[in-house]
C-alpha positions in Angstrom: 0.0 0.0 0.0 1.3 3.4 -0.8 1.5 5.9 2.0 2.1 9.0 -0.2 0.9 12.4 0.7 -2.4 11.9 -1.2 -3.4 9.2 1.2 -5.6 10.0 4.1 -4.9 9.5 7.8 -5.8 6.7 10.1 -7.2 6.8 13.7 -6.7 3.5 15.5 -8.7 2.6 18.6 -7.6 -0.6 20.5 -8.5 -2.0 23.8 -9.1 -5.2 25.7 -12.7 -6.4 25.3 -15.2 -4.5 27.4 -13.0 -1.3 27.7 -15.5 0.7 25.7 -13.6 1.3 22.4 -16.5 0.4 20.2 -18.8 2.8 22.0 -16.3 5.6 21.6 -15.7 4.8 17.9 -19.5 4.9 17.3 -19.6 8.3 19.1 -16.8 9.7 16.9 -18.5 8.5 13.7 -21.7 10.4 14.7 -19.7 13.7 15.0 -19.0 16.0 12.1 -15.6 14.4 11.4 -14.4 13.2 8.0 -14.1 9.6 9.3 -15.3 6.3 7.9 -15.2 3.0 9.7 -12.8 0.3 8.5 -14.7 -2.9 8.4 -12.4 -5.7 9.5 -12.4 -9.2 8.1 -12.8 -12.3 10.3 -13.1 -16.0 10.0 -15.3 -16.3 13.1 -19.1 -16.8 12.5 -21.3 -13.8 12.9 -23.2 -13.3 16.1 -27.0 -13.2 15.6 -27.2 -9.3 15.4 -24.2 -9.0 13.1 -24.3 -8.5 9.3 -21.7 -9.2 6.7 -20.2 -6.1 5.2 -21.5 -3.9 8.0 -20.0 -5.4 11.2 -17.3 -7.5 9.5 -16.4 -9.1 6.2 -17.0 -12.7 7.1 -15.0 -15.4 5.4 -14.0 -19.0 5.8 -10.7 -19.9 7.4 -9.5 -21.1 4.0 -10.5 -17.9 2.2 -8.8 -15.8 4.9 -5.6 -17.9 4.6 -5.7 -17.5 0.8 -6.0 -13.7 1.1 -3.1 -13.7 3.5 -1.0 -15.5 0.9 -2.1 -13.0 -1.7 -0.9 -10.1 0.5 -4.4 -8.5 0.7 -4.1 -7.5 4.4 -2.4 -4.5 6.0 -2.4 -6.6 9.2 -3.9 -9.8 10.4 -3.7 -12.1 13.3 -4.9 -15.5 14.5 -6.5 -14.4 17.8 -7.7 -17.9 18.7 -7.1 -21.1 16.8 -8.7 -20.7 13.3 -10.2 -17.4 14.4 -8.5 -14.8 12.2 -9.0 -11.0 12.2 -7.5 -8.6 9.8 -7.7 -5.3 7.9 -8.0 -5.5 4.1 -5.9 -3.1 2.0 -9.0 -2.6 -0.3 -11.0 -1.3 2.7 -8.5 1.5 3.4 -8.1 2.4 -0.3 -11.9 2.6 -0.6 -12.2 5.1 2.3 -9.2 7.2 1.2 -10.6 7.3 -2.4 -13.8 8.8 -0.9 -11.6 11.6 0.6 -12.1 10.5 4.2 -9.9 9.3 7.0 -10.0 5.7 8.3 -11.1 4.9 11.9 -10.3 1.5 13.2 -11.8 -0.5 16.1 -9.3 -3.3 16.4 -7.7 -5.5 19.1 -4.5 -4.5 20.7 -2.1 -6.4 18.5 -3.9 -5.2 15.4 -3.6 -1.6 16.7 0.2 -2.0 17.2 0.6 -3.5 13.7 -1.5 -0.8 12.1 0.5 1.9 13.9 3.7 0.2 12.7 2.3 0.1 9.1 1.2 3.7 8.9 3.6 5.5 11.3 3.0 9.3 11.5 -0.1 8.9 9.3 -1.9 7.3 12.2 -3.0 8.2 15.7 -3.2 5.2 17.9 -5.4 5.3 21.0 -5.4 2.6 23.7 -8.7 2.6 25.6 -8.3 1.4 29.1 -11.0 0.4 31.6 -10.3 1.7 35.2 -9.8 -1.9 36.4 -9.9 -5.6 35.5 -13.1 -5.8 37.7 -14.8 -3.1 35.7 -13.8 -4.9 32.5 -15.3 -8.2 33.7 -18.5 -6.4 34.8 -18.9 -4.8 31.4 -18.4 -8.1 29.6 -21.1 -9.7 31.9 -23.5 -6.8 31.3 -23.3 -7.4 27.5 -24.8 -10.9 28.0 -23.2 -12.1 24.7 -20.4 -14.1 26.4 -20.3 -17.5 28.2 -18.4 -17.7 31.5 -15.6 -19.6 29.7 -15.4 -16.8 27.1 -15.3 -14.1 29.7 -12.5 -15.9 31.6 -10.6 -16.2 28.3 -11.1 -12.5 27.5 -10.1 -11.3 30.9 -6.9 -13.4 30.8 -6.2 -12.0 27.3 -6.9 -8.4 28.5 -4.3 -8.7 31.3 -1.7 -9.5 28.6 -3.0 -6.7 26.3 -2.5 -4.1 29.0 1.2 -4.6 28.6 1.0 -3.0 25.1 -0.5 0.3 26.2 2.9 2.1 26.0 3.1 1.3 22.3 0.2 3.6 21.6 0.3 7.4 21.0 -1.9 7.9 24.1 -3.9 6.0 26.7 -7.5 7.0 27.2 -8.9 5.9 30.6 -12.6 5.2 30.2 -13.8 5.5 33.8 -16.5 8.0 32.9 -17.8 7.5 29.3 -18.9 11.1 28.5 -15.5 12.4 29.6 -13.7 9.7 27.6 -15.8 10.6 24.5 -14.9 14.3 24.8 -11.2 13.6 25.2 -11.2 11.2 22.2 -13.0 13.8 20.1 -10.5 16.5 21.1 -7.5 14.3 20.3 -8.8 13.0 17.0 -9.9 16.5 15.9 -6.4 17.9 16.7 -4.7 15.0 14.8 -6.9 15.4 11.7 -6.2 19.2 11.5 -2.4 18.7 11.5 
């Protein structure tokens, strides 16, 4: 992918599950900002409320692996065995061609990889819940996860916290409205540079 001066910018939001990154990203997309959401690809099956091409680009494990071999991803990772997530180059090119900037809602490793790929063209934000207990509470409130899944996500989130210093800034989401405002200010400042 070319990263010449005609390309747009990227805003990357990453966090452990339940920290609130998706809520903050949705908030930013509702503001008067020239942002468009990058729809990630995944090999996991859709949840009942999710739609292909809106929530994710859903594909089989084999299709995902073929696209990896064809260098169609900016970044990808196997989060759990045979559960791949990644960012298609075509998705970023589509958004930039529309004259907008890309906003990502990705896991922590994906965020680090995107920042590495785009460098100064990207603002990377690590959203952090005030505590692991708050994270677990938020996951349980969602009611979309099994106990086993929550335990796995909490264990993963503790490892993900170690990546926070690789982001441009850490946004503590202990009070949602305050976190939204801070995210808006930082993103607006970055896009105006």
